[in-house]
C-alpha positions as CSV (number, residue, x, y, z in Angstrom):
1,M,31.5,-8.0,24.0
2,S,32.1,-11.4,22.3
3,V,35.4,-13.2,22.7
4,G,36.2,-12.8,19.0
5,K,35.6,-9.0,19.1
6,A,37.7,-8.7,22.3
7,A,40.6,-10.6,20.8
8,R,40.5,-8.5,17.6
9,S,40.4,-5.3,19.7
10,L,43.4,-6.4,21.8
11,L,45.3,-7.2,18.6
12,V,44.6,-3.7,17.3
13,L,45.8,-2.1,20.5
14,V,48.9,-4.2,20.7
15,G,49.7,-3.3,17.1
16,A,49.1,0.4,17.7
17,W,51.3,0.5,20.8
18,A,54.0,-1.4,18.9
19,A,53.9,1.2,16.2
20,W,54.1,3.9,18.9
21,A,57.1,2.3,20.5
22,L,58.9,1.9,17.2
23,L,58.1,5.5,16.3
24,F,59.3,7.1,19.4
25,F,62.1,4.8,20.7
26,A,63.8,3.7,17.4
27,P,66.6,5.9,16.2
28,I,64.5,8.0,13.8
29,P,66.4,11.2,13.0
30,F,63.5,13.5,12.4
31,M,61.6,12.6,15.7
32,P,62.9,14.4,18.8
33,E,63.7,11.8,21.5
34,T,64.6,13.8,24.6
35,S,63.2,17.3,24.1
36,G,60.1,18.5,25.9
37,W,58.1,18.6,22.6
38,G,59.2,15.0,22.0
39,V,57.8,13.9,25.4
40,I,54.5,15.7,24.8
41,S,54.2,14.2,21.3
42,A,54.9,10.8,22.7
43,L,52.1,11.2,25.3
44,I,49.6,12.4,22.8
45,A,50.5,9.7,20.3
46,F,50.2,7.0,23.1
47,F,46.5,7.6,23.3
48,A,45.8,8.9,19.8
49,L,47.3,6.0,17.8
50,P,45.1,3.3,19.5
51,A,42.0,5.5,19.2
52,I,42.6,6.0,15.5
53,A,43.4,2.3,15.0
54,L,40.2,1.2,16.8
55,K,38.1,3.6,14.7
56,Q,39.6,2.5,11.4
57,T,39.1,-1.2,12.2
58,A,35.6,-1.0,13.7
59,A,34.0,-3.0,11.0
60,W,36.7,-5.7,11.1
61,R,36.5,-6.0,14.9
62,E,32.7,-6.4,14.7
63,G,33.2,-9.6,12.7
64,G,34.2,-8.3,9.3
65,P,33.0,-5.6,6.9
66,P,29.2,-5.6,6.1
67,Q,28.4,-7.7,3.1
68,T,27.9,-5.6,0.0
69,P,24.5,-6.2,-1.3
70,S,24.6,-7.9,-4.7
71,S,22.2,-7.2,-7.5
72,G,19.7,-9.9,-8.4
73,V,19.7,-8.7,-12.0
74,P,22.1,-10.6,-14.3
75,S,24.5,-8.6,-16.4
76,R,23.1,-10.1,-19.6
77,L,20.0,-7.9,-19.1
78,L,22.0,-4.6,-19.2
79,G,20.4,-2.3,-21.8
80,F,16.9,-3.7,-21.3
81,S,14.2,-1.0,-21.9
82,R,10.4,-1.1,-22.0
83,H,7.8,1.6,-22.1
84,V,4.5,1.0,-20.4
85,P,1.5,3.5,-20.9
86,L,-0.2,4.7,-17.8
87,L,-2.5,7.3,-19.2
88,S,-5.1,7.0,-21.9
89,D,-3.0,9.0,-24.4
90,G,-0.1,6.6,-24.2
91,R,2.1,8.5,-21.8
92,G,3.6,6.5,-19.1
93,V,6.8,5.2,-17.7
94,T,10.0,3.7,-19.2
95,Y,11.9,1.0,-17.3
96,R,15.5,0.4,-18.0
97,I,18.2,-1.9,-16.6
98,T,21.4,0.1,-16.0
99,K,24.7,-0.3,-14.2
100,G,24.5,0.4,-10.4
101,P,27.0,0.5,-7.5
102,H,26.3,-3.2,-6.7
103,G,25.5,-4.5,-10.2
104,P,22.7,-4.1,-12.8
105,R,19.5,-2.5,-11.5
106,F,16.1,-1.3,-12.6
107,T,15.6,2.4,-13.1
108,W,12.5,4.1,-14.4
109,S,11.5,7.6,-15.7
110,F,8.1,9.1,-16.4
111,D,7.0,10.8,-19.6
112,A,6.4,14.6,-19.5
113,G,3.0,15.3,-18.1
114,V,2.8,12.2,-15.9
115,N,2.4,13.2,-12.3
116,A,4.9,11.0,-10.5
117,D,3.8,12.3,-7.1
118,D,0.2,10.9,-7.7
119,L,-0.3,7.9,-5.4
120,S,-2.3,6.0,-8.1
121,I,0.6,6.6,-10.6
122,T,3.1,5.3,-8.1
123,I,1.1,2.2,-7.4
124,L,0.7,1.5,-11.2
125,A,4.4,2.0,-11.8
126,K,5.3,-0.5,-9.0
127,E,2.7,-3.0,-10.2
128,N,4.1,-2.9,-13.8
129,L,7.7,-3.2,-12.5
130,A,6.6,-6.3,-10.6
131,R,5.0,-7.8,-13.7
132,I,8.2,-7.2,-15.8
133,E,10.4,-8.7,-13.0
134,A,8.2,-11.8,-12.9
135,E,8.3,-12.1,-16.7
136,L,12.2,-11.9,-16.6
137,G,12.4,-14.3,-13.7
138,L,13.9,-11.7,-11.3
139,P,13.3,-11.0,-7.6
140,I,10.3,-8.8,-7.1
141,S,11.2,-5.3,-5.8
142,F,7.8,-4.5,-4.4
143,P,6.2,-7.9,-3.4
144,H,3.2,-6.2,-1.9
145,T,2.0,-5.0,-5.4
146,T,1.6,-8.6,-6.6
147,P,-1.6,-10.6,-6.1
148,E,0.3,-13.0,-4.0
149,G,1.8,-10.2,-1.9
150,R,-1.6,-8.6,-1.4
151,A,-3.0,-12.0,-0.3
152,E,-0.1,-12.5,2.1
153,A,-0.6,-9.0,3.6
154,K,-4.3,-9.7,4.0
155,R,-3.5,-13.0,5.7
156,R,-1.2,-11.3,8.2
157,S,-3.7,-8.5,8.8
158,D,-6.5,-11.0,9.4
159,A,-4.2,-12.9,11.8
160,T,-3.6,-9.9,14.0
161,R,-6.7,-7.9,13.8
162,P,-9.4,-8.1,16.5
163,S,-12.4,-10.5,16.0
164,V,-15.9,-9.2,15.3
165,E,-16.9,-10.2,18.8
166,Q,-14.1,-8.2,20.3
167,L,-15.0,-5.2,18.2
168,E,-18.7,-5.5,19.2
169,E,-17.7,-5.6,22.8
170,A,-15.5,-2.5,22.5
171,A,-18.0,-0.6,20.5
172,A,-20.7,-1.4,23.0
173,G,-18.4,0.2,25.6
174,G,-18.2,3.4,23.7
175,D,-15.0,2.9,21.7
176,Q,-15.7,4.9,18.5
177,R,-12.7,3.5,16.7
178,A,-13.9,0.0,17.3
179,R,-17.3,0.9,16.1
180,F,-15.8,2.3,12.8
181,Q,-13.8,-0.9,12.3
182,L,-16.8,-3.0,13.1
183,W,-18.8,-1.2,10.4
184,G,-16.0,-2.0,7.9
185,R,-16.2,-5.7,8.8
186,V,-19.9,-6.4,8.9
187,G,-21.3,-3.7,6.6
188,T,-22.9,-5.1,3.4
189,P,-20.6,-4.6,0.4
190,I,-21.9,-2.4,-2.4
191,T,-21.5,-4.7,-5.5
192,D,-23.1,-2.5,-8.1
193,E,-23.2,1.3,-8.5
194,S,-26.9,1.2,-8.9
195,Q,-27.2,0.5,-5.2
196,L,-25.7,3.9,-4.3
197,K,-28.1,6.6,-3.1
198,V,-27.3,10.2,-3.2
199,G,-27.1,11.8,0.3
200,T,-26.4,8.4,2.0
201,Y,-23.4,7.8,4.3
202,Y,-21.2,4.8,3.5
203,H,-18.1,3.2,5.0
204,L,-15.2,3.6,2.6
205,G,-12.6,1.5,4.5
206,F,-10.4,4.5,5.4
207,D,-13.2,6.9,6.2
208,I,-17.0,7.7,6.2
209,G,-18.2,9.2,3.0
210,R,-21.5,10.8,1.9
211,Y,-22.4,9.9,-1.7
212,I,-22.9,13.1,-3.7
213,G,-23.4,11.7,-7.2
214,S,-21.8,10.5,-10.3
215,F,-20.1,12.1,-13.3
216,E,-18.8,10.9,-16.6
217,G,-15.2,11.3,-17.7
218,C,-13.4,14.6,-17.3
219,K,-15.8,16.5,-15.0
220,W,-16.2,17.2,-11.4
221,L,-19.8,17.9,-10.5
222,G,-20.5,20.5,-7.9
223,T,-16.8,21.4,-7.3
224,E,-14.6,24.3,-8.1
225,F,-12.0,22.1,-9.9
226,E,-11.7,21.4,-13.6
227,N,-9.9,18.1,-14.4
228,D,-8.6,16.7,-17.6
229,E,-8.6,13.1,-18.9
230,D,-5.4,12.3,-17.1
231,D,-7.1,12.6,-13.8
232,N,-10.5,11.3,-14.8
233,P,-10.3,8.9,-17.7
234,P,-13.5,8.1,-19.6
235,G,-16.1,6.2,-17.7
236,I,-18.7,6.7,-15.0
237,W,-17.2,7.9,-11.7
238,H,-18.9,7.9,-8.3
239,E,-18.0,10.7,-5.9
240,F,-18.0,10.8,-2.1
241,E,-17.6,13.7,0.3
242,V,-15.4,12.2,3.0
243,A,-15.1,13.2,6.7
244,E,-11.4,13.5,6.8
245,S,-11.2,16.2,4.2
246,T,-11.9,19.9,3.8
247,M,-12.7,19.5,0.2
248,K,-16.0,18.4,-1.3
249,G,-15.7,15.2,-3.4
250,G,-12.7,13.8,-1.5
251,A,-13.0,10.3,-2.9
252,R,-14.1,8.9,-6.2
253,Y,-14.3,5.5,-7.7
254,Q,-15.0,4.2,-11.2
255,A,-18.1,2.0,-11.6
256,D,-16.1,-1.1,-12.6
257,E,-13.8,-0.7,-9.6
258,I,-16.7,-0.9,-7.2
259,A,-17.9,-4.2,-8.7
260,S,-14.5,-5.8,-9.2
261,R,-13.3,-5.0,-5.7
262,A,-16.4,-6.4,-4.2
263,A,-16.0,-9.6,-6.2
264,E,-12.4,-9.9,-4.9
265,E,-13.8,-9.6,-1.3
266,D,-12.1,-6.3,-0.8
267,P,-15.0,-3.9,-1.2
268,L,-14.5,-0.2,-1.7
269,V,-17.9,0.8,-0.4
270,R,-20.0,-0.8,2.4
271,V,-23.4,0.0,3.7
272,I,-23.1,1.2,7.3
273,P,-25.0,-1.2,9.6
274,A,-26.5,1.5,11.7
275,P,-29.3,4.1,11.2
276,Q,-28.3,7.0,9.0
277,D,-28.6,9.5,11.9
278,V,-25.9,7.5,13.8
279,A,-23.8,7.4,10.6
280,E,-24.2,11.1,10.2
281,R,-23.1,11.9,13.7
282,A,-20.1,9.6,13.3
283,Y,-19.3,11.5,10.1
284,Q,-19.6,14.9,11.8
285,D,-17.4,13.7,14.7
286,R,-14.7,12.5,12.4
287,H,-14.9,15.7,10.3
288,A,-14.6,17.9,13.5
289,A,-11.6,15.9,14.6
290,H,-10.0,16.3,11.2
291,L,-10.6,20.1,11.2
292,A,-9.0,20.3,14.7
293,W,-6.0,18.3,13.4
294,E,-5.7,20.6,10.4
295,A,-5.7,23.6,12.7
296,R,-3.0,22.2,14.9
297,R,-0.9,21.3,11.9
298,R,-1.1,24.8,10.4
299,S,-0.3,26.5,13.7
300,R,3.1,24.7,14.0
């Protein structure tokens, strides 16, 4: 306990006992002074009053009440509103600056029919909020959604992740996780969708996927699902059956995504630098592990 906290605690105790003495020994008509109940009341209060006082002054004794967070949004922006489309039909999200408990704050609401639980929608909403905040000269609520934030996250990741040499050594010793990470580091990026071959296993960063074909716009080829334009906007999509899924076609990317992410040195798809039979066995091992995990989860 710091000296300051000890001094404040002692002050509270002295004050509580002073109040107790005044209450029970001053000539207060409505408090019994000599009866048995008076003695019992005095004993209880002797311990209760300091305990209550210590509890009520806990924040002050720790060095003062916690600082109330202040809003970084100036009051002059109250009433700000902007709608940003997220779907091809114009539906999207509306951002507003409203009054909050600590000052003006951003709130947002989605149009009817926009799936707010969809991860891609969440990412788009945060990215658009960051753009608006930057435009207004405000602190960024979600820095990781900005190009600078992504670059910084990549820099930190690069600084802490194992080297290729370390991964090679661990993979040679039978470490399957290291081998998977190694494939994601040294595998040749797919820079154009024409390089994809149906039935081939690829490294998708988060998983191993078997390429099962392409489709245009609002269709899922070879699956039991029917999707509309909100899920699959117009364009050529490329579909992968991933190991960590029980559903065919567990990952899909648009053609321009594949090229643009490769150009940004953050490829979505890489060629696995190993024979396809090795890649297939790794796929099957990951799939079996996923099925076992699913079974355990459902049995809880």
